[in-house]
C-alpha positions in Angstrom: -12.5 -46.2 -23.7 -12.2 -42.4 -23.6 -8.7 -40.9 -23.9 -7.6 -38.9 -20.8 -7.4 -35.2 -21.6 -3.9 -33.9 -21.7 -2.9 -31.1 -19.3 -1.8 -28.0 -21.2 1.5 -26.2 -20.6 3.0 -22.9 -21.7 6.8 -22.3 -21.4 8.1 -18.8 -20.9 11.8 -18.0 -21.1 13.8 -15.4 -23.0 16.5 -17.9 -23.9 15.4 -20.1 -26.9 17.9 -22.8 -26.0 16.3 -23.2 -22.6 12.9 -23.5 -24.2 14.1 -26.0 -26.7 15.9 -28.0 -24.0 12.7 -28.2 -21.9 10.7 -29.4 -24.9 13.1 -32.3 -25.3 13.4 -33.4 -21.7 10.2 -35.5 -21.7 7.9 -37.5 -23.8 5.2 -35.0 -22.9 2.1 -36.7 -24.3 3.2 -40.1 -22.8 3.3 -38.3 -19.3 -0.1 -36.7 -19.8 1.0 -33.2 -20.8 0.8 -31.1 -24.0 2.9 -28.0 -24.7 0.4 -25.5 -26.2 2.7 -22.4 -26.5 6.0 -20.8 -25.7 7.0 -17.1 -25.2 10.1 -15.1 -24.6 8.6 -12.6 -22.1 5.6 -12.2 -19.9 3.7 -10.0 -22.3 3.8 -12.5 -25.0 2.9 -15.2 -22.5 -0.2 -13.4 -21.4 -1.5 -13.4 -25.0 -0.8 -17.1 -25.3 -2.4 -17.9 -21.9 -5.6 -15.9 -22.9 -5.9 -17.9 -26.1 -5.0 -21.4 -24.9 -6.0 -21.4 -21.2 -3.3 -23.7 -20.1 -3.3 -25.7 -16.8 0.4 -24.9 -16.0 2.8 -22.1 -16.8 6.5 -22.8 -16.6 8.3 -19.4 -16.4 11.7 -17.8 -15.9 12.2 -15.0 -13.3 14.4 -12.5 -15.2 13.0 -11.6 -18.6 12.7 -8.3 -20.6 9.5 -6.4 -21.1 7.6 -8.3 -18.4 9.4 -10.4 -15.9 8.2 -13.6 -14.2 7.2 -11.9 -11.0 4.7 -9.5 -12.8 3.5 -12.4 -15.0 2.8 -14.6 -12.0 0.9 -11.8 -10.2 -1.3 -11.1 -13.2 -1.9 -14.7 -14.0 -2.9 -15.6 -10.5 -5.1 -12.6 -10.3 -7.0 -13.3 -13.6 -6.7 -17.1 -13.7 -6.2 -18.4 -10.1 -6.7 -22.0 -11.2 -3.6 -21.9 -13.4 -0.6 -23.3 -11.6 2.8 -21.7 -12.0 6.3 -23.2 -11.7 9.4 -20.9 -11.5 12.6 -21.4 -13.3 15.5 -19.6 -11.6 19.2 -19.0 -12.1 19.5 -17.9 -8.6 20.6 -20.3 -5.9 19.2 -18.4 -2.9 15.9 -20.0 -1.9 15.0 -17.0 0.4 15.3 -14.7 -2.7 12.9 -16.9 -4.7 10.5 -17.3 -1.8 10.3 -13.6 -1.0 10.0 -12.6 -4.6 7.3 -15.1 -5.6 4.6 -15.1 -3.0 1.7 -14.9 -5.4 1.0 -18.6 -5.3 3.6 -20.5 -7.3 3.8 -24.3 -6.9 7.5 -24.6 -6.7 10.7 -23.5 -8.3 13.5 -25.3 -10.2 17.1 -24.1 -10.4 18.1 -24.2 -14.1 21.5 -25.8 -13.4 19.8 -28.7 -11.6 17.0 -29.1 -14.2 16.6 -32.7 -15.3 13.7 -34.9 -16.5 12.9 -36.5 -13.1 12.9 -33.1 -11.2 10.7 -31.5 -13.9 8.2 -34.4 -14.0 8.0 -34.4 -10.2 7.2 -30.7 -10.0 4.7 -30.9 -12.9 2.8 -33.7 -11.2 2.8 -31.6 -8.0 1.3 -28.8 -9.9 -1.3 -31.0 -11.5 -2.4 -32.4 -8.1 -3.3 -28.8 -7.1 -5.6 -28.1 -10.0 -9.2 -28.4 -8.9 -10.6 -28.1 -12.5 -8.5 -30.9 -14.0 -11.5 -33.3 -14.0 -14.0 -30.7 -15.4 -15.1 -31.3 -18.9 -14.7 -28.5 -21.5 -18.4 -27.5 -21.3 -18.1 -27.0 -17.5 -15.0 -24.9 -17.8 -16.5 -22.8 -20.5 -19.6 -22.2 -18.4 -17.6 -21.0 -15.5 -15.5 -18.6 -17.7 -18.8 -17.3 -19.1 -20.2 -16.5 -15.6 -16.9 -14.8 -14.7 -17.0 -12.7 -17.7 -20.6 -11.6 -17.0 -19.8 -10.7 -13.4 -16.7 -8.8 -14.3 -18.6 -6.7 -16.9 -21.4 -5.9 -14.4 -19.0 -4.8 -11.7 -17.1 -2.7 -14.2 -20.3 -0.8 -15.0 -20.9 -2.3 -18.5 -24.2 -3.8 -19.7 -23.8 -7.6 -20.2 -25.7 -9.9 -22.4 -25.9 -13.1 -20.6 -27.7 -16.5 -20.7 -30.4 -16.3 -18.1 -30.7 -20.1 -17.9 -27.0 -20.4 -17.3 -27.1 -17.8 -14.4 -30.2 -19.6 -13.0 -28.2 -22.8 -12.8 -25.2 -21.2 -11.2 -27.3 -19.1 -8.8 -30.5 -21.0 -8.2 -31.6 -19.1 -5.0 -33.6 -15.8 -4.9 -31.3 -13.4 -2.9 -27.6 -12.4 -2.8 -25.0 -11.0 -0.5 -21.5 -9.7 -1.2 -18.9 -10.8 1.4 -15.7 -8.7 0.9 -12.5 -10.3 2.3 -9.3 -8.2 2.6 -6.0 -10.1 3.2 -3.0 -8.3 4.9 -0.3 -7.4 2.5 2.2 -10.1 3.6 0.1 -13.2 3.0 1.2 -15.1 -0.1 -1.4 -15.6 -2.8 -1.2 -19.4 -2.5 -2.1 -19.0 1.2 -4.9 -16.6 0.3 -6.5 -19.2 -2.0 -6.3 -21.8 0.7 -7.9 -19.6 3.3 -10.6 -18.7 0.7 -11.3 -22.3 0.1 -11.6 -23.0 3.9 -14.1 -20.0 4.2 -16.2 -21.5 1.4 -16.1 -25.0 2.9 -17.4 -23.4 6.2 -20.1 -21.6 4.2 -21.3 -24.8 2.5 -21.3 -26.7 5.7 -23.1 -24.0 7.5 -25.7 -23.4 4.8 -26.5 -26.6 3.1 -28.9 -25.1 0.5 -26.7 -22.3 -0.8 -24.1 -21.5 -3.4 -21.3 -19.0 -4.0 -19.0 -17.5 -6.5 -15.6 -15.9 -5.9 -14.2 -12.7 -7.6 -10.6 -11.5 -7.2 -10.1 -7.8 -7.6 -6.4 -7.5 -6.7 -3.8 -9.4 -5.0 -5.2 -8.7 -1.5 -9.0 -8.3 -2.0 -11.7 -10.9 -2.9 -15.4 -10.7 -2.9 -17.7 -13.7 -2.5 -21.2 -13.7 -4.0 -23.4 -15.6 -1.5 -26.5 -17.0 -3.1 -29.3 -18.2 -0.7 -33.0 -18.1 -0.2 -34.3 -14.9 1.4 -35.5 -16.6 4.5 -31.9 -17.5 5.5 -30.7 -14.0 6.2 -29.8 -14.7 9.8 -27.8 -17.8 8.9 -25.8 -15.7 6.4 -25.0 -13.1 9.0 -24.1 -15.7 11.6 -21.7 -17.4 9.1 -20.0 -14.1 8.1 -19.5 -13.2 11.8 -18.1 -16.6 12.5 -15.7 -16.3 9.5 -14.6 -12.8 10.6 -14.0 -13.9 14.2 -12.1 -17.0 13.1 -9.8 -15.2 10.7 -8.8 -12.2 12.7 -5.8 -11.3 10.6 -8.1 -10.4 7.7 -10.9 -7.9 7.2 -14.5 -8.7 6.4 -17.4 -6.6 5.1 -20.9 -7.7 4.3 -23.4 -6.0 2.0 -27.1 -5.7 2.5 -29.3 -8.3 0.8 -30.1 -7.8 -2.9 -32.3 -9.8 -5.3 -31.1 -9.1 -8.8 -27.6 -10.0 -9.9 -27.6 -7.1 -12.3 -27.3 -4.9 -9.2 -24.0 -6.3 -8.3 -22.0 -3.4 -9.9 -23.7 -0.7 -7.9 -23.7 -2.9 -4.7 -19.9 -3.4 -4.9 -18.9 0.1 -6.1 -21.2 2.1 -4.0 -21.4 -0.1 -0.9 -18.9 -2.8 -0.5 -15.8 -1.0 -1.7 -16.6 1.9 0.6 -17.0 -0.5 3.5 -13.6 -1.9 2.7 -12.1 1.6 2.8 -13.9 2.4 6.0 -12.6 -0.7 7.8 -9.5 1.2 8.5 -11.5 3.3 11.0 -13.4 0.4 12.5 -10.7 -2.0 13.6 -12.7 -3.1 16.6 -15.6 -4.5 14.4 -14.6 -7.9 12.9 -17.4 -7.8 10.3 -18.3 -4.3 9.0 -21.8 -3.6 7.7 -23.6 -0.5 6.6 -25.5 -0.2 9.9 -22.2 0.2 11.6 -21.8 3.5 9.9 -24.8 5.0 11.5 -22.7 7.1 13.9 -22.4 10.9 13.8 -19.2 12.1 12.2 -17.1 14.4 14.4 -17.0 18.1 13.5 -13.3 18.7 12.9 -11.7 22.0 12.4 -8.6 22.2 10.3 -5.4 21.5 12.3 -3.7 24.8 13.2 -0.2 24.1 12.0 0.9 27.7 12.3 -0.1 27.8 16.0 1.4 24.3 16.6 4.7 25.3 15.0 4.9 28.5 17.0 4.3 26.7 20.2 7.0 24.2 19.5 9.5 27.0 18.6 8.9 28.6 21.9 9.5 25.3 23.7 5.8 25.0 24.8 5.9 21.3 23.8 3.3 20.2 26.5 0.7 22.5 25.0 1.6 21.7 21.4 1.5 17.9 21.8 -1.7 18.0 23.9 -3.4 19.8 21.1 -1.9 17.4 18.5 -3.0 14.3 20.4 -6.5 15.6 21.1 -6.8 16.4 17.3 -5.8 13.0 16.1 -8.0 11.3 18.6 -11.0 13.0 17.1 -9.9 12.8 13.5 -9.3 9.0 13.8 -13.1 8.6 14.2 -13.8 10.4 10.9 -14.2 7.3 8.8 -14.9 9.2 5.5 -11.4 10.7 5.5 -9.2 9.2 2.7 -6.8 6.8 4.3 -3.8 8.1 2.3 -4.7 11.7 3.4 -5.0 10.5 7.0 -1.6 8.8 7.1 0.0 11.8 5.2 -0.9 14.1 8.0 0.9 11.9 10.5 4.0 11.7 8.4 4.0 15.5 7.9 3.7 16.1 11.6 6.7 13.8 12.4 8.7 15.5 9.7 7.8 19.0 11.0 8.6 18.2 14.6 12.0 16.8 13.6 12.8 19.8 11.5 11.8 22.2 14.3 13.9 20.5 17.0 16.9 20.3 14.7 16.7 24.0 13.9 16.4 24.8 17.7 19.8 23.1 18.1 18.5 20.2 20.1 20.5 17.0 19.7 17.9 14.9 17.7 20.3 12.5 15.9 18.3 9.4 17.3 15.0 10.9 16.3 16.2 11.9 12.8 17.6 8.3 12.2 14.3 6.7 13.4 11.8 8.9 11.6 11.9 6.7 8.5 11.0 3.7 10.6 7.9 5.7 11.8 7.1 6.6 8.2 7.2 2.9 7.3 5.1 1.8 10.2 2.5 4.4 9.5 2.4 3.5 5.8 1.9 -0.2 6.7 -0.7 0.5 9.5 -4.0 -1.4 9.1 -6.1 0.9 11.2 -6.5 4.4 12.4 -5.9 3.3 16.0 -2.6 1.7 15.0 -1.5 4.9 13.2 -2.2 7.0 16.3 -0.2 4.5 18.4 2.8 5.0 16.1 2.5 8.9 16.6 2.2 8.5 20.4 5.3 6.4 20.4 7.1 9.1 18.4 6.0 11.9 20.8 7.1 9.7 23.7 10.5 9.4 22.2 10.6 13.2 21.6 9.7 14.0 25.2 12.4 11.6 26.5 14.9 13.3 24.1 13.9 16.8 25.2 14.4 16.0 28.9 17.7 14.2 28.4 20.7 15.8 29.9 22.3 16.5 26.5 19.3 18.8 25.6 19.2 20.9 28.7 19.7 24.6 27.6 23.2 25.6 28.4 23.1 28.9 26.7 19.8 30.7 26.9 21.1 33.7 25.0 22.1 31.6 22.0 18.6 30.1 21.9 17.0 33.5 22.1 19.2 34.7 19.2 18.2 31.6 17.1 14.6 32.1 17.9 14.7 35.7 16.8 16.2 34.8 13.5 13.6 32.1 13.0 10.8 34.6 13.7 12.2 37.4 11.4 14.0 35.5 8.6 11.6 37.1 6.0 12.6 40.6 7.0 15.7 42.4 5.5 17.6 41.1 8.5 21.3 41.9 9.1 23.8 41.1 11.8 23.7 44.8 12.8 19.9 44.6 13.2 20.1 41.6 15.5 23.0 43.2 17.5 20.9 46.4 18.0 17.9 44.4 19.2 19.9 42.4 21.8 22.1 45.5 22.7 25.3 43.8 21.5 28.3 45.2 19.6 28.0 43.8 16.0 31.6 42.6 16.1 31.2 40.9 19.4 27.9 39.3 18.2 29.6 37.8 15.1 32.3 36.2 17.2 29.8 35.1 19.8 27.5 33.5 17.2 30.2 31.6 15.4 31.7 30.3 18.7 28.4 29.0 20.1 26.6 27.9 17.0 29.2 26.1 14.9 28.3 28.3 11.9 28.3 32.0 11.3 25.3 34.3 11.3 24.9 34.6 7.5 25.2 30.8 7.1 22.5 30.2 9.7 20.2 32.8 8.2 20.6 31.3 4.8 20.0 27.8 6.0 16.7 29.0 7.7 15.6 30.9 4.6 16.3 28.1 2.1 14.5 25.6 4.3 11.4 27.8 4.3 11.8 28.3 0.6 12.0 24.6 0.1 8.7 24.1 2.0 7.0 26.8 -0.1 8.2 25.3 -3.4 6.6 22.0 -2.3 3.2 23.3 -1.3 2.8 26.7 -2.9 2.3 27.5 -6.7 3.8 31.0 -6.4 6.5 31.9 -8.9 10.1 31.2 -7.7 11.0 34.9 -7.9 8.1 35.7 -5.6 9.1 33.0 -3.2 12.6 34.4 -2.9 11.1 37.6 -1.7 8.8 35.8 0.7 11.8 34.3 2.6 13.8 37.6 2.7 15.9 37.8 -0.4 15.7 41.0 -2.4 18.2 39.7 -5.0 16.6 36.7 -6.9 19.9 35.6 -8.6 21.6 35.5 -5.2 18.7 33.4 -3.8 19.1 30.9 -6.6 22.9 30.7 -6.0 22.5 30.1 -2.2 19.6 27.6 -2.8 21.8 25.5 -5.2 24.7 25.6 -2.8 22.6 24.3 0.1 20.3 21.9 -1.7 22.6 20.8 -4.5 20.1 21.9 -7.2 18.3 25.0 -8.5 14.9 25.9 -7.1 13.2 25.0 -10.4 14.8 21.6 -10.5 13.9 21.1 -6.8 10.2 21.9 -7.5 10.1 19.6 -10.6 11.7 16.7 -8.7 9.4 16.8 -5.7 6.1 17.6 -7.5 
């Protein structure tokens, strides 16, 4: 009678006493397990896992060099069939659950660790391993196919056994179905969803096969292998999957006939479709033919004009221009998503600064801008991003028309606007007084009384704010920038800059670039 193959286990913990204790909890072989390695951190563990290919990894959370969280993420990405059990010194379940959403089986609190608990969780892990009954040759075959596909997608030539690939992919045509999960779906749930999709695939196309490839924690591609006369069935299946799983994104490649093409198909077609999905949120299954629409001709956003309109309180014109611009740009699907979102964040920041400088009461807007930044950063589509901006503009308009922001002193606003427009000039209190036909002494008192800060303090604040913006986006020397914002004395500029921003101009540029 054949002996049942033992399930292999690797133990990972930086405390040697913990590792030794675990090793002596059970009669491992009697229970059907074999400890094939132990490590003191995640980096060591990865080397052992690569060499031994265990069925289960038992790991601590907090370790030096590489902690349990990163180890879990890497292992589940590279070896999704390996089950992971967490050892934790923390008693808060919410902490463990929120930290480990990559697909762990369970966790055990170290103070409560005993033989019965350990064996129960190990058997739970064992029940989830789909390859436990595979013989060694079958496992080796699957690993060989994975290796070939990874090399082809990475752009390397791969020597492979043609007979092996013919057994794995017996049909004459291929498709790549890209699946993108939203960022908050745990890896274990992703695997379950992926398995359901594949069950649907096999039930829908009886004579067909597939192979899954995981690229990162949120993206999977499925190689669909069918006969070429079943194209419509593949398309129908993919559409049904996309319409069923509406919280995920799906893209489908065109048909190809040679597996060696998979690298170019993925890198030149599928990965681009995955990026373009951001601009096609109304299409559940995105294909190349959906891109056959003319890209809008977009002129660069006129930030100078927009800023000037806002500063002169012509908000209706400025915001109308802005909303028309984003409506058009949201249809330009070739724009990098990060670049697209950055524009929205920059606009929100700019409007907030302008309103603050114009002495509007914008405390609520200032406090909520980071929530807008977060929402934009997490947006899954261009339409969603535009909605966040529209919500911000709506809040700004309500704020501008609130009673607290009605202009009670038009003269003061004119003074501030004049300074904002002429800060780069060699501006003095006497110059401003002459322009507005005020006595300089009277203007000094008037300014301090109505603005909560003196003329020089306000002028310096405006100049340093402009200098900060130039330091972030301009490569000009600092000495040149000081002159651009109205300072003839460079050392005095540096002194004022440090007083307002808490650091020198050079340190500010290094920190933010």
